[in-house]
C-alpha positions, 0 to 999 in steps of 0.5 A, a space after each residue: 198079157 203074155 208075160 203075166 201068164 208066163 210068170 204065173 205059170 212059172 211060179 205055179 210050176 216051181 210051187 209044184 216042185 216044192 209042194 207037189 200041187 197041180 200035177 201034170 197039168 201045170 207042166 202041160 200049160 207051161 210047155 204051151 206057154 213056152 211054145 206060144 212065146 217062142 212062136 211070138 219071138 220068131 214071127 214078131 209083132 204084126 200091126 193090124 
């Protein structure tokens, strides 16, 4: 699920550079997704 969100955000981010759509919101979302990804990589998966 996280990989899908990151992939979609990266595609939208690249489209934002090409077509100037989305404004600053996509950059904020991409940074948030990157922070969540790094946090998950550092902490690892915990079983519940």
